[in-house]
C-alpha angles and dihedrals in degrees: 000000000000090000089068096047114101093205089053093046091049093047091048093049090047094049094048090048095051112105115238095022119124115197124192111192147139131248128188123261109259112260133138117356113006117244109229098220093045092051091046090055094042091053097047110119090223094054124095115201119200117195109213117211134172088255098051105029094097094052102045099079096081092047093048093046091050091050093050092046092050090051090056094061 
């Protein structure tokens, strides 16, 4: 429901556009009709998307922590 709330969309855009802010979040896997805000976030040049699978889920922690820490510098 949040994806259809204008205050949520505006707050999300503002937060992602604020310099020095690191956001760790989840977005749904694309299927069916694309959600505009999700696709906007997915296509931002400053966004890193990790696809979690059964095969890689136990090895992603280090990579994600490194990515978040490098964004804080």
